[in-house]
C-alpha positions as CSV (number, residue, x, y, z in Angstrom):
1,M,99.4,103.0,85.2
2,K,95.8,102.9,85.8
3,I,94.2,101.7,89.1
4,A,90.8,100.5,90.2
5,Q,89.5,100.2,93.8
6,Y,86.7,97.7,95.2
7,K,85.1,97.5,98.9
8,F,83.3,95.0,100.2
9,T,81.3,94.7,103.5
10,E,78.8,91.8,104.5
11,T,76.1,94.4,104.5
12,L,76.8,96.3,101.6
13,G,78.5,93.3,99.3
14,W,81.5,95.0,96.2
15,S,80.9,98.3,95.3
16,L,83.5,100.8,93.2
17,I,84.9,103.4,95.1
18,N,88.0,105.3,93.0
19,G,88.8,104.0,88.9
20,E,87.6,102.7,85.9
21,E,84.2,99.7,86.5
22,L,85.8,97.1,84.7
23,L,89.6,97.5,84.5
24,E,89.5,94.2,83.0
25,N,93.3,93.6,82.1
26,A,94.7,94.7,85.1
27,N,97.8,92.7,86.2
28,L,98.4,92.9,89.4
29,V,95.2,92.9,91.9
30,L,96.6,93.8,96.0
31,V,93.8,92.9,98.5
32,F,93.8,93.4,102.3
33,G,90.4,92.7,104.3
34,S,89.9,91.1,108.1
35,T,90.4,88.0,109.2
36,L,87.4,86.1,108.8
37,N,86.1,88.0,105.1
38,I,89.8,86.8,103.4
39,K,88.0,83.1,104.9
40,N,85.6,83.4,102.6
41,N,86.1,82.3,99.7
42,A,83.0,83.8,97.2
43,N,84.3,87.0,98.1
44,L,88.3,86.2,96.5
45,S,86.4,84.1,93.9
46,H,84.2,87.3,92.6
47,L,87.5,89.2,92.0
48,K,89.4,85.8,90.5
49,N,86.1,86.4,88.2
50,K,86.6,89.9,87.5
51,F,89.9,89.8,86.9
52,S,91.1,87.1,85.1
53,K,94.2,87.7,83.6
54,A,95.7,89.4,87.2
55,I,98.1,88.4,90.0
56,F,96.6,88.6,93.1
57,I,99.1,88.9,96.1
58,G,97.5,90.7,99.5
59,S,96.8,89.6,103.5
60,S,94.4,89.3,106.4
61,T,94.9,92.8,108.3
62,S,94.3,94.4,111.6
63,G,92.4,97.0,109.9
64,E,92.4,97.9,106.0
65,I,93.3,101.7,104.6
66,L,91.2,102.7,101.4
67,S,91.8,106.5,100.7
68,T,92.0,108.3,103.9
69,N,89.7,105.8,105.4
70,V,90.3,102.8,107.8
71,Y,88.4,100.3,108.0
72,D,87.2,96.9,110.1
73,D,85.3,93.8,108.9
74,S,85.9,94.7,105.4
75,I,88.0,93.7,102.1
76,V,90.0,96.5,100.1
77,A,91.3,95.0,96.2
78,T,93.2,97.7,94.3
79,A,93.0,96.9,90.7
80,I,96.2,98.1,88.9
81,L,97.1,97.6,84.8
82,F,101.0,99.0,85.0
83,E,101.5,99.8,81.3
84,K,105.7,99.3,80.5
85,T,106.1,97.1,83.9
86,K,106.7,93.5,83.9
87,I,105.7,91.9,87.8
88,I,106.5,88.1,88.9
89,Y,104.6,87.1,91.8
90,K,106.5,83.9,93.9
91,S,105.7,82.5,97.1
92,I,107.7,79.6,99.9
93,E,106.2,78.0,102.5
94,I,107.4,79.0,106.2
95,L,107.0,76.0,108.7
96,S,108.1,77.4,111.6
97,P,110.2,80.7,113.0
98,N,112.9,78.5,112.5
99,D,112.7,78.5,109.2
100,S,112.7,82.5,108.7
101,F,115.7,83.3,107.1
102,K,115.8,80.0,104.7
103,A,112.8,81.8,103.9
104,G,113.6,84.3,102.9
105,E,116.8,83.2,100.9
106,S,115.0,80.7,98.9
107,L,111.8,83.5,98.2
108,M,114.5,85.8,96.9
109,N,116.1,83.1,94.5
110,L,113.4,82.4,92.6
111,L,113.1,85.8,91.6
112,P,115.0,86.1,88.1
113,K,117.6,89.3,89.3
114,E,117.7,91.1,85.9
115,E,116.4,94.3,85.2
116,L,115.0,93.9,89.1
117,K,114.3,97.2,90.4
118,H,112.2,96.7,93.4
119,V,110.3,93.1,95.8
120,F,107.2,93.2,97.4
121,V,106.6,90.7,100.4
122,L,103.7,89.7,102.5
123,S,104.3,87.2,105.3
124,D,102.3,85.3,107.7
125,G,102.4,87.6,110.2
126,L,102.6,84.7,113.5
127,N,104.4,82.3,112.1
128,V,107.7,83.8,111.3
129,N,110.9,85.4,113.1
130,G,110.3,89.2,111.1
131,S,113.9,90.5,111.7
132,E,115.2,86.7,110.2
133,L,113.2,86.6,107.4
134,V,114.3,90.3,106.3
135,K,117.8,89.0,106.7
136,G,117.3,86.0,104.4
137,L,115.7,88.8,101.5
138,R,118.6,90.8,101.6
139,A,121.3,87.8,101.4
140,S,119.7,87.3,97.8
141,L,119.1,90.4,96.4
142,P,122.0,92.7,95.0
143,E,122.4,96.0,97.3
144,Q,120.6,98.2,95.1
145,I,117.4,96.5,94.4
146,S,114.9,97.6,97.7
147,V,112.3,95.2,99.4
148,T,109.4,96.6,101.5
149,G,106.2,94.8,102.9
150,G,104.8,93.9,105.9
151,L,103.9,90.8,108.3
152,A,99.6,90.1,107.8
153,G,97.4,90.7,110.8
154,D,94.6,89.7,112.7
155,G,93.1,92.8,114.3
156,A,94.7,92.1,118.0
157,N,93.5,88.5,118.7
158,F,96.7,86.6,117.2
159,K,95.0,83.6,116.2
160,E,95.8,83.5,112.6
161,T,96.9,84.8,110.0
162,F,97.2,84.4,106.1
163,I,98.0,85.3,102.9
164,V,96.4,86.2,99.9
165,T,97.7,84.4,97.0
166,E,98.4,84.3,93.2
167,N,95.1,82.4,92.2
168,A,93.5,84.6,94.8
169,N,93.5,82.1,97.5
170,F,94.7,82.0,101.1
171,K,96.7,80.7,102.6
172,S,98.0,80.4,106.1
173,K,102.4,79.6,106.8
174,I,103.5,81.6,103.4
175,V,105.6,84.5,102.8
176,A,104.7,85.9,99.0
177,A,106.4,88.4,96.9
178,I,105.9,90.1,94.1
179,G,108.8,91.4,91.8
180,F,108.6,94.9,89.7
181,Y,111.1,95.1,86.8
182,G,112.4,97.7,83.9
183,N,113.3,101.1,84.2
184,N,110.0,102.8,83.9
185,I,108.9,102.3,87.5
186,N,110.0,104.5,90.4
187,I,110.0,103.8,93.7
188,G,109.8,105.7,96.7
189,Y,109.4,104.5,100.6
190,G,110.3,105.4,103.6
191,S,109.5,103.9,107.5
192,L,109.2,106.3,111.0
193,G,107.3,105.9,114.2
194,G,107.2,108.6,116.6
195,W,107.0,106.2,119.8
196,D,109.5,107.3,123.3
197,S,111.1,105.6,125.4
198,F,111.0,105.9,128.9
199,G,112.3,103.9,131.8
200,I,116.4,102.7,132.7
201,E,117.3,101.0,129.9
202,R,117.9,97.2,130.8
203,L,120.5,94.4,129.2
204,V,118.9,91.3,127.2
205,T,120.8,88.4,129.8
206,K,118.7,85.8,128.4
207,S,116.5,85.3,125.3
208,K,117.3,82.9,122.2
209,N,116.1,84.5,118.8
210,N,112.7,86.2,119.3
211,V,112.2,85.1,122.7
212,L,112.9,86.9,125.3
213,F,113.7,85.1,129.2
214,E,115.6,87.3,131.1
215,L,116.2,91.5,131.9
216,D,119.0,92.3,133.8
217,G,119.0,88.6,135.2
218,K,115.3,89.0,136.2
219,P,112.3,86.8,134.8
220,A,111.5,89.0,131.0
221,L,107.5,88.5,131.5
222,D,107.7,89.1,135.4
223,L,109.2,92.4,134.3
224,Y,107.4,93.6,131.5
225,K,104.2,93.1,133.7
226,S,105.6,95.3,136.7
227,F,106.1,97.7,133.9
228,L,102.7,97.5,132.4
229,G,100.4,97.5,136.0
230,E,98.0,94.9,137.1
231,E,95.4,97.0,134.4
232,Y,97.3,96.7,131.1
233,A,98.9,93.5,132.4
234,K,96.1,91.4,132.6
235,D,94.9,91.8,128.9
236,L,98.4,91.0,127.5
237,P,100.0,90.5,124.4
238,A,97.2,92.3,122.8
239,S,98.2,94.8,125.6
240,G,102.2,94.8,124.5
241,L,101.2,96.6,122.0
242,L,100.6,100.0,123.7
243,F,104.1,99.6,125.1
244,P,106.3,98.2,122.8
245,L,110.2,97.9,122.9
246,N,113.2,100.1,121.4
247,L,115.5,98.0,121.1
248,R,119.9,98.6,119.6
249,V,122.6,95.8,119.5
250,K,125.1,98.3,119.2
251,Q,125.3,101.2,120.0
252,E,125.7,103.3,117.0
253,D,122.7,101.4,116.1
254,I,119.4,103.3,114.7
255,P,117.3,101.7,117.7
256,V,114.3,99.5,116.1
257,V,111.2,98.6,117.8
258,R,109.4,95.7,119.2
259,T,106.5,94.6,119.3
260,I,104.8,91.2,121.3
261,L,102.9,88.2,119.6
262,A,102.8,85.8,121.9
263,I,104.0,85.7,126.5
264,N,104.3,81.7,127.9
265,N,103.8,82.2,131.6
266,E,105.6,79.0,132.3
267,A,108.6,80.0,130.6
268,Q,108.0,83.9,131.4
269,S,108.9,84.9,128.4
270,L,107.8,86.6,125.4
271,T,107.8,85.9,122.0
272,F,107.8,88.8,119.4
273,A,107.8,89.9,116.3
274,G,112.0,90.2,115.6
275,D,115.5,88.9,117.2
276,I,115.8,90.6,120.4
277,P,119.7,89.2,120.6
278,E,121.4,88.6,123.8
279,G,124.1,91.4,124.8
280,S,121.3,93.9,123.6
281,Y,119.6,96.8,125.4
282,V,115.9,97.5,125.9
283,R,113.7,100.4,126.7
284,L,110.0,100.3,127.5
285,M,108.1,102.9,124.5
286,K,105.1,104.6,124.8
287,A,103.0,107.1,121.9
288,N,101.8,109.6,122.4
289,A,99.3,111.0,119.7
290,D,100.6,113.9,117.6
291,R,104.0,111.9,117.9
292,L,102.2,109.3,116.5
293,I,100.9,111.3,113.8
294,D,104.1,113.4,112.7
295,G,105.7,110.1,112.3
296,A,103.2,109.3,109.8
297,V,104.0,112.7,107.4
298,G,107.4,111.9,108.5
299,A,107.5,108.8,106.5
300,A,105.6,110.2,103.5
301,N,108.4,112.9,103.2
302,F,110.8,110.4,102.9
303,T,109.3,108.9,100.3
304,I,109.0,111.8,97.5
305,Q,111.9,112.4,98.1
306,S,112.7,110.1,95.7
307,N,109.5,109.8,94.2
308,K,107.3,112.9,93.4
309,N,103.9,113.2,92.4
310,P,103.7,109.0,93.1
311,E,100.7,107.1,91.6
312,L,100.3,104.7,94.3
313,A,101.0,104.1,97.9
314,I,100.7,101.2,100.0
315,L,100.8,102.3,103.3
316,I,101.6,99.9,106.0
317,S,100.8,100.7,109.5
318,C,101.1,98.9,112.8
319,V,98.3,97.8,114.3
320,G,99.7,99.4,118.0
321,R,99.3,102.9,116.4
322,K,95.7,101.9,115.4
323,L,95.4,100.9,119.1
324,V,97.0,104.4,120.4
325,L,95.1,106.3,118.2
326,K,92.2,104.8,118.2
327,Q,89.1,107.3,116.9
328,L,92.5,110.3,115.3
329,I,93.2,106.8,113.3
330,E,92.4,108.9,110.3
331,E,94.5,111.9,110.9
332,E,97.9,109.8,110.0
333,I,96.3,108.8,106.6
334,E,95.4,112.7,105.8
335,G,98.7,113.7,107.1
336,V,99.7,111.4,104.5
337,R,97.5,111.9,101.8
338,D,98.8,115.9,102.6
339,V,102.4,115.1,102.0
340,L,101.3,112.8,98.9
341,G,98.7,114.8,96.9
342,N,95.0,114.2,96.1
343,N,96.5,112.8,92.5
344,T,97.7,109.3,94.5
345,I,95.4,106.6,95.0
346,L,95.7,105.1,98.9
347,C,95.4,101.6,99.8
348,G,97.1,99.5,102.7
349,F,96.6,97.2,105.5
350,Y,97.2,97.5,109.7
351,S,100.0,95.2,110.2
352,Y,101.9,93.0,112.9
353,G,105.1,94.0,111.3
354,E,106.4,96.1,108.6
355,I,109.2,95.7,106.5
356,S,111.1,98.9,104.9
357,P,114.3,100.7,104.7
358,F,114.2,103.8,107.0
359,L,114.7,106.2,104.3
360,K,116.6,105.9,100.8
361,N,119.5,103.9,100.9
362,S,119.5,102.6,104.1
363,I,119.0,98.9,104.7
364,C,116.0,96.8,105.0
365,E,114.8,96.6,108.6
366,L,112.0,94.6,110.2
367,H,109.9,97.3,112.1
368,N,107.0,97.1,114.8
369,Q,104.9,100.2,115.3
370,T,105.8,102.4,112.1
371,M,104.2,103.3,109.3
372,S,105.8,102.5,106.8
373,I,104.6,103.7,103.0
374,T,105.9,102.4,99.4
375,T,105.0,104.9,95.8
376,F,104.5,103.6,92.5
377,K,105.2,106.0,89.6
378,E,105.6,104.2,85.4
379,M,107.3,106.8,83.9
């Protein structure tokens, strides 16, 4: 595996950061950038001209990760030459959040299964029910095939998100996937949060898919605003990133985190990145910096249990973590670097949701507010 990394800013244009100046035979280019920069066709055309033989995949973001640095208003491109691994790109439209399960299932049906080792998925971040999408992905894959990825971001704006397609174009309302094939690629993954629950657990008494209407028989939005107080309530939905919900459907379930994508004052409802089933229980969550950084380190430790000394790591962390950590944000990336080592190339982005098993041999889930890491090494 050979890797080169490039960064774009409006003031400096494109510059080489790591690797060879021209990796002409690159067969995969990962592209993560701010919404405005991804929408600029000239930026993506430059990459397409440079890497004319490559398959592209990427997304708009809420922050770009390059090595141990976190950027805004940039594009980070990671060109990769897999020397022993076959890759296949597929994508599918997702016209409504109600189509999420079908989109995930249909997308996986497009990928040949013979010798398939791993699937990396990127989805529109707003027009999707992430948990239903993941259920659809799982429904069409043999259990031994792992899936990781994330939902595109748009800063803290929640207005529009885009996926970078196979030919270095950009589109909204699609889900894209790269399948990795053969026995010469080793994959590691892990996901961990670091948020603390507080307050009492409340029963979801009315919901539909990923829209929450009532908690304990009371209007959900009013109750949630009362949790936050006037200072934070006025800035919803963005301020909701600081106070996600801890969700468990069954007593024995490992809790997952759900983050707000939108609110509806008229319906007194909150829309989340994944399902909030009726009869489930939720608690409010908050974070401190040390716990979040420890979570990122823990996710990295999970990955090396199955993939020591990886060559490449894709880091997908939640925008809510970025808003909490603020000037400390790069410490969670540095914590990952300390675990994976200096020889691992790091790239990634801040997202509206993360797709990953917690650790090896657990099922893939939609997460919010985690650091989720996928590592690659050719053998």
